[in-house]
BAPA-659459 format. One record per atom (N, C-alpha, C): atom name; x, y, z. Coordinates in steps of 0.02 Angstrom, whole numbers, plus 32768, in hexadecimal, padded with zeros to 4 digits. Example, Ala and Ser with C-alpha at 12.3 -4.5 7.8 and 13.67 -1.06 7.14 Angstrom:
% BAPA-659459
ATOM  atome  east  north    up
ATOM      N  8294   7EE4  8186
ATOM     CA  8267   7F1F  8186
ATOM      C  8294   7F5B  8186
ATOM      N  8282   7F90  8162
ATOM     CA  82AC   7FCB  8165
ATOM      C  8285   8002  818A
//
This chain:
% BAPA-659459
ATOM  atome  east  north    up
ATOM      N  7213   99B4  F495
ATOM     CA  71F8   99C7  F4D6
ATOM      C  71AF   99DD  F4CD
ATOM      N  7183   99C1  F4F6
ATOM     CA  713D   99D3  F4F4
ATOM      C  712F   9A07  F52A
ATOM      N  710C   9A3B  F517
ATOM     CA  70F5   9A6C  F548
ATOM      C  70A9   9A6B  F54B
ATOM      N  708F   9A6C  F587
ATOM     CA  7047   9A68  F592
ATOM      C  7031   9AA1  F5BE
ATOM      N  6FFB   9AC3  F5AB
ATOM     CA  6FE1   9AFB  F5D2
ATOM      C  6F96   9AF4  F5D8
ATOM      N  6F7E   9AEC  F616
ATOM     CA  6F37   9AE4  F623
ATOM      C  6F15   9B28  F62C
ATOM      N  6ED4   9B28  F61F
ATOM     CA  6EAB   9B63  F62D
ATOM      C  6E63   9B4B  F633
ATOM      N  6E38   9B78  F64C
ATOM     CA  6DF1   9B69  F64C
ATOM      C  6DD4   9B51  F68D
ATOM      N  6DFC   9B4A  F6C1
ATOM     CA  6DE0   9B36  F701
ATOM      C  6DB6   9B6E  F71E
ATOM      N  6D98   9B60  F757
ATOM     CA  6D70   9B94  F778
ATOM      C  6D44   9B75  F7AD
ATOM      N  6D11   9B9B  F7C0
ATOM     CA  6CE2   9B85  F7F3
ATOM      C  6C9E   9B7D  F7D5
ATOM      N  6C7B   9B49  F7EB
ATOM     CA  6C39   9B3A  F7D1
ATOM      C  6C11   9B18  F808
ATOM      N  6BD0   9B1C  F804
ATOM     CA  6BA6   9AF9  F833
ATOM      C  6B9C   9AB0  F81D
ATOM      N  6B8D   9A86  F84C
ATOM     CA  6B81   9A40  F83E
ATOM      C  6B4B   9A3A  F808
ATOM      N  6B57   9A0C  F7D9
ATOM     CA  6B29   9A03  F7A1
ATOM      C  6B3C   9A2B  F764
ATOM      N  6B6B   9A5A  F76C
ATOM     CA  6B7F   9A84  F735
ATOM      C  6BB5   9A64  F70A
ATOM      N  6BCD   9A8B  F6D9
ATOM     CA  6BFE   9A73  F6A9
ATOM      C  6C39   9AA3  F6A4
ATOM      N  6C73   9A87  F693
ATOM     CA  6CAE   9AAD  F684
ATOM      C  6CD5   9A89  F64E
ATOM      N  6CFC   9AAE  F627
ATOM     CA  6D2A   9A90  F5F8
ATOM      C  6D6F   9AAA  F607
ATOM      N  6D9E   9A7C  F612
ATOM     CA  6DE3   9A90  F61A
ATOM      C  6E08   9A7F  F5DA
ATOM      N  6E3A   9AA8  F5CB
ATOM     CA  6E5D   9AA5  F58C
ATOM      C  6EA8   9AA1  F598
ATOM      N  6ECB   9A7D  F56D
ATOM     CA  6F13   9A77  F573
ATOM      C  6F32   9A84  F52E
ATOM      N  6F5A   9AB7  F529
ATOM     CA  6F7E   9AC5  F4EB
ATOM      C  6FBC   9A99  F4E9
ATOM      N  6FC3   9A73  F4B3
ATOM     CA  6FF9   9A42  F4AC
ATOM      C  7028   9A5A  F475
ATOM      N  7066   9A68  F488
ATOM     CA  7095   9A85  F458
ATOM      C  70C0   9A50  F437
ATOM      N  709F   9A20  F419
ATOM     CA  70C3   99EE  F3F2
ATOM      C  7092   99CD  F3C4
ATOM      N  70AA   99B7  F38B
ATOM     CA  7080   9992  F35D
ATOM      C  7060   9958  F382
ATOM      N  701D   9958  F383
ATOM     CA  6FFA   992D  F3B2
ATOM      C  7005   98E3  F3A6
ATOM      N  7012   98CF  F368
ATOM     CA  701B   9888  F35A
ATOM      C  7061   9870  F36B
ATOM      N  708D   989F  F382
ATOM     CA  70CE   988A  F39D
ATOM      C  70C8   9876  F3E6
ATOM      N  708C   9880  F402
ATOM     CA  707E   986E  F448
ATOM      C  7053   982F  F447
ATOM      N  7060   9800  F474
ATOM     CA  7039   97C2  F477
ATOM      C  6FF7   97CC  F49D
ATOM      N  6FFD   97E6  F4DA
ATOM     CA  6FC2   97EF  F505
ATOM      C  6FC0   9837  F51E
ATOM      N  6F85   9852  F520
ATOM     CA  6F78   9891  F543
ATOM      C  6F46   9883  F57A
ATOM      N  6F53   989D  F5B4
ATOM     CA  6F28   988E  F5ED
ATOM      C  6F17   98CB  F616
ATOM      N  6EE1   98C4  F63B
ATOM     CA  6ECE   98F5  F66E
ATOM      C  6ED2   98D2  F6B1
ATOM      N  6EF5   98F2  F6DE
ATOM     CA  6EFB   98DB  F723
ATOM      C  6EDD   9910  F751
ATOM      N  6ECC   98FB  F78D
ATOM     CA  6EB7   992C  F7BF
ATOM      C  6ED4   9919  F802
ATOM      N  6EDB   994C  F82B
ATOM     CA  6EF5   9941  F86F
ATOM      C  6ED2   9970  F89F
ATOM      N  6EAF   9952  F8CE
ATOM     CA  6E8E   9978  F903
ATOM      C  6EBC   997A  F940
ATOM      N  6EB4   99AC  F96B
ATOM     CA  6EDF   99B1  F9A6
ATOM      C  6EDE   9971  F9D0
ATOM      N  6F1A   9958  F9DF
ATOM     CA  6F1F   991C  FA09
ATOM      C  6F14   98DB  F9E4
ATOM      N  6F09   98DF  F9A3
ATOM     CA  6EFC   98A3  F97C
ATOM      C  6F32   989A  F946
ATOM      N  6F37   985C  F92E
ATOM     CA  6F67   984E  F8F9
ATOM      C  6F4D   9867  F8B6
ATOM      N  6F7D   9874  F889
ATOM     CA  6F69   9889  F846
ATOM      C  6F4C   984D  F822
ATOM      N  6F12   9856  F803
ATOM     CA  6EF1   981F  F7E0
ATOM      C  6EE2   9832  F798
ATOM      N  6EE6   9801  F76D
ATOM     CA  6ED4   980C  F728
ATOM      C  6E89   9808  F721
ATOM      N  6E6A   983B  F704
ATOM     CA  6E22   983A  F6FA
ATOM      C  6E10   9828  F6B2
ATOM      N  6E3C   9838  F682
ATOM     CA  6E2D   9829  F63C
ATOM      C  6E6D   9828  F614
ATOM      N  6E6D   9802  F5DE
ATOM     CA  6EA6   9800  F5B1
ATOM      C  6E8D   97F1  F56B
ATOM      N  6EB5   9807  F53B
ATOM     CA  6EA4   97FB  F4F5
ATOM      C  6EE2   97E3  F4D0
ATOM      N  6ED9   97B0  F4A6
ATOM     CA  6F0D   9797  F47B
ATOM      C  6F0D   97C3  F43D
ATOM      N  6F44   97E8  F431
ATOM     CA  6F42   9818  F3FA
ATOM      C  6F3C   97F6  F3B7
ATOM      N  6F59   97BC  F3AF
ATOM     CA  6F53   9795  F370
ATOM      C  6F1C   9762  F37A
ATOM      N  6EE3   9771  F35D
ATOM     CA  6EAA   9745  F364
ATOM      C  6E70   9763  F38A
ATOM      N  6E80   978D  F3BC
ATOM     CA  6E4C   97B2  F3DF
ATOM      C  6E29   978D  F417
ATOM      N  6E41   9752  F42B
ATOM     CA  6E21   972F  F463
ATOM      C  6E26   9759  F4A2
ATOM      N  6DF0   9757  F4C9
ATOM     CA  6DEE   977E  F507
ATOM      C  6DE4   9750  F543
ATOM      N  6DFB   9769  F57C
ATOM     CA  6DF8   9742  F5BA
ATOM      C  6DE5   9771  F5F2
ATOM      N  6DBA   9759  F61F
ATOM     CA  6DA0   9783  F655
ATOM      C  6DA3   975E  F697
ATOM      N  6DAE   9784  F6CD
ATOM     CA  6DA6   9768  F70F
ATOM      C  6D5C   975C  F71B
ATOM      N  6D4D   9729  F743
ATOM     CA  6D07   9718  F751
ATOM      C  6CE2   9754  F76F
ATOM      N  6D04   977C  F796
ATOM     CA  6CE3   97B3  F7B9
ATOM      C  6CCB   97EA  F78A
ATOM      N  6CE5   97EC  F74C
ATOM     CA  6CD1   9822  F71E
ATOM      C  6CB0   9808  F6DF
ATOM      N  6CAC   97C7  F6D8
ATOM     CA  6C91   97A8  F69B
ATOM      C  6C49   97BF  F691
ATOM      N  6C39   97D4  F655
ATOM     CA  6BF6   97EC  F646
ATOM      C  6BEC   9836  F653
ATOM      N  6C1B   9856  F676
ATOM     CA  6C16   989D  F686
ATOM      C  6C4D   98C7  F664
ATOM      N  6C88   98AA  F65C
ATOM     CA  6CC0   98CE  F63F
ATOM      C  6CCE   98B3  F5F9
ATOM      N  6CE6   98DF  F5CD
ATOM     CA  6CF9   98CB  F58A
ATOM      C  6D3C   98EA  F578
ATOM      N  6D6C   98C0  F564
ATOM     CA  6DAD   98D7  F54E
ATOM      C  6DAF   98D8  F502
ATOM      N  6DCE   990C  F4E6
ATOM     CA  6DD3   9910  F49D
ATOM      C  6E0F   993A  F48B
ATOM      N  6E23   9936  F44C
ATOM     CA  6E5A   995F  F433
ATOM      C  6E47   997C  F3EF
ATOM      N  6E69   99B0  F3DD
ATOM     CA  6E65   99C7  F398
ATOM      C  6E8D   9996  F36E
ATOM      N  6E7D   9993  F330
ATOM     CA  6EA1   9966  F302
ATOM      C  6EBB   9990  F2C9
ATOM      N  6EF0   99B4  F2D8
ATOM     CA  6F0B   99E2  F2A6
ATOM      C  6F54   99D2  F29B
ATOM      N  6F6A   99D9  F25E
ATOM     CA  6FB1   99D6  F250
ATOM      C  6FD2   9A14  F26D
ATOM      N  700E   9A0E  F283
ATOM     CA  7030   9A49  F29C
ATOM      C  7046   9A40  F2E4
ATOM      N  7068   9A71  F2FC
ATOM     CA  7088   9A6C  F33E
ATOM      C  705B   9A7F  F378
ATOM      N  7024   9AA1  F36A
ATOM     CA  6FF9   9AB8  F3A0
ATOM      C  6FB8   9A92  F39E
ATOM      N  6FA9   9A71  F3D4
ATOM     CA  6F6B   9A4B  F3D9
ATOM      C  6F4D   9A56  F41D
ATOM      N  6F10   9A3E  F426
ATOM     CA  6EEC   9A4B  F464
ATOM      C  6ECC   9A0B  F47E
ATOM      N  6ED1   9A01  F4BE
ATOM     CA  6EB0   99CB  F4E2
ATOM      C  6E79   99E9  F50C
ATOM      N  6E3F   99C9  F50D
ATOM     CA  6E05   99E2  F533
ATOM      C  6DEE   99AE  F565
ATOM      N  6DCF   99C7  F59A
ATOM     CA  6DA9   999C  F5C8
ATOM      C  6D68   99C0  F5D6
ATOM      N  6D32   99A6  F5B9
ATOM     CA  6CEF   99C0  F5C6
ATOM      C  6CD4   999D  F604
ATOM      N  6CC1   99C4  F636
ATOM     CA  6CAA   99A7  F675
ATOM      C  6C62   99BD  F681
ATOM      N  6C34   998D  F683
ATOM     CA  6BEE   999A  F68E
ATOM      C  6BD7   997A  F6CF
ATOM      N  6B9F   998F  F6E7
ATOM     CA  6B82   9973  F726
ATOM      C  6BB7   9972  F75D
ATOM      N  6BD8   99AA  F765
ATOM     CA  6C0F   99AD  F796
ATOM      C  6BF7   99A3  F7DD
ATOM      N  6C21   9984  F805
ATOM     CA  6C12   9976  F84B
ATOM      C  6C48   9997  F876
ATOM      N  6C38   99A4  F8B5
ATOM     CA  6C6B   99C2  F8E1
ATOM      C  6CAB   9998  F8E5
ATOM      N  6CA4   9956  F8DF
ATOM     CA  6CE0   992B  F8E2
ATOM      C  6D0C   9930  F8A4
ATOM      N  6CF5   9955  F871
ATOM     CA  6D1F   9962  F836
ATOM      C  6D4F   999C  F842
ATOM      N  6D47   99BE  F87A
ATOM     CA  6D73   99F6  F88B
ATOM      C  6DBB   99DF  F891
ATOM      N  6DE7   99FE  F86A
ATOM     CA  6E2D   99EA  F868
ATOM      C  6E54   9A19  F83A
ATOM      N  6E96   9A12  F83B
ATOM     CA  6EC0   9A30  F808
ATOM      C  6EC3   99FE  F7CE
ATOM      N  6EB6   9A15  F793
ATOM     CA  6EB6   99EA  F758
ATOM      C  6EF4   99F8  F72E
ATOM      N  6F15   99C2  F71A
ATOM     CA  6F53   99C6  F6F4
ATOM      C  6F4C   999E  F6B3
ATOM      N  6F66   99BA  F67D
ATOM     CA  6F6D   9991  F640
ATOM      C  6FB4   9976  F63E
ATOM      N  6FBB   993D  F61C
ATOM     CA  6FFB   991B  F619
ATOM      C  7003   98F7  F5D7
ATOM      N  7041   98EF  F5C2
ATOM     CA  7051   98CE  F583
ATOM      C  7082   9895  F58F
ATOM      N  7075   985D  F56D
ATOM     CA  70A2   9824  F570
ATOM      C  70BC   9817  F52B
ATOM      N  70FF   9817  F524
ATOM     CA  7121   9809  F4E5
ATOM      C  7136   97C1  F4E8
ATOM      N  711A   9798  F4BC
ATOM     CA  712D   9752  F4BE
ATOM      C  70FF   972A  F491
ATOM      N  70EE   96F0  F4A8
ATOM     CA  70C2   96C5  F481
ATOM      C  7098   969B  F4B0
ATOM      N  706A   9676  F493
ATOM     CA  7040   964B  F4BB
ATOM      C  6FFD   966B  F4CB
ATOM      N  6FD1   9642  F4E5
ATOM     CA  6F8E   965A  F4F4
ATOM      C  6F8E   9689  F530
ATOM      N  6F69   96BF  F529
ATOM     CA  6F63   96EF  F560
ATOM      C  6F3C   96D1  F59B
ATOM      N  6F19   969B  F58F
ATOM     CA  6EF6   967A  F5C5
ATOM      C  6F26   966A  F5FE
ATOM      N  6F65   9657  F5EB
ATOM     CA  6F97   9644  F61D
ATOM      C  6FC1   967F  F635
ATOM      N  6FBB   96B8  F615
ATOM     CA  6FE3   96F2  F629
ATOM      C  6FB9   971B  F659
ATOM      N  6FB4   9703  F697
ATOM     CA  6F85   971E  F6C8
ATOM      C  6FA4   9749  F6FD
ATOM      N  6FE4   973F  F70B
ATOM     CA  7004   9761  F743
ATOM      C  7028   97A0  F72B
ATOM      N  7029   97D2  F758
ATOM     CA  7047   9811  F743
ATOM      C  7091   9809  F735
ATOM      N  70B1   97D9  F753
ATOM     CA  70F9   97CF  F746
ATOM      C  7107   97B8  F6FF
ATOM      N  70D5   979E  F6DD
ATOM     CA  70DF   9786  F698
ATOM      C  70DB   97BE  F665
ATOM      N  70C6   97F9  F67A
ATOM     CA  70C0   9832  F64D
ATOM      C  70FE   985E  F654
ATOM      N  7115   9878  F61B
ATOM     CA  7155   989B  F61B
ATOM      C  714F   98E7  F619
ATOM      N  7114   9900  F60C
ATOM     CA  710B   9949  F60A
ATOM      C  70C9   995B  F62C
ATOM      N  70CA   9993  F650
ATOM     CA  7091   99A9  F677
ATOM      C  7085   99F4  F66D
ATOM      N  7045   9A05  F673
ATOM     CA  7035   9A4C  F677
ATOM      C  7039   9A64  F6BF
ATOM      N  702A   9AA4  F6C9
ATOM     CA  7030   9AC1  F70C
ATOM      C  6FF1   9AB8  F736
ATOM      N  6FBB   9AA2  F717
ATOM     CA  6F7D   9A94  F73B
ATOM      C  6F4C   9ACE  F738
ATOM      N  6F0C   9ABD  F73E
ATOM     CA  6ED7   9AEE  F742
ATOM      C  6EA4   9AD6  F776
ATOM      N  6E8F   9B04  F7A1
ATOM     CA  6E64   9AF2  F7D9
ATOM      C  6E1B   9AEE  F7C3
ATOM      N  6DFA   9AB8  F7D8
ATOM     CA  6DB2   9AAF  F7CF
ATOM      C  6D93   9AA8  F814
ATOM      N  6D62   9AD2  F823
ATOM     CA  6D40   9AD0  F864
ATOM      C  6CF6   9ACA  F859
ATOM      N  6CD8   9A97  F878
ATOM     CA  6C91   9A8A  F871
ATOM      C  6C71   9A91  F8B5
ATOM      N  6C42   9ABF  F8BA
ATOM     CA  6C21   9ACB  F8FA
ATOM      C  6BDC   9AA9  F8FB
ATOM      N  6BC9   9A95  F938
ATOM     CA  6B88   9A72  F93F
ATOM      C  6B4F   9AA2  F949
//
């Protein structure tokens, strides 16, 4: 069982930066994909970034490409961390941000929908003011 706990959200002005963090309570290479999703009020949950734990390939939504960076610690052991560094934030980035883990195989490029992920954190709010 994977447990995920997010932290690091908050409020920032447009153009600013935030880093959200997800504590992952499982040996990270036992997970195929780790992703960050976001959901704004009245909108569907969308994947903004994902990382293939074996190999390190990363994938980004077009709306955040060049501004957001996903990364993980690479440590042996049961406790690991997933990060999302967010720069040049815009008001439209305002949402609840969730980390998610997919146990399986295959390229994370195709693991895009929240239904494909089997474990979720509780979310952390990011608010960007203009």
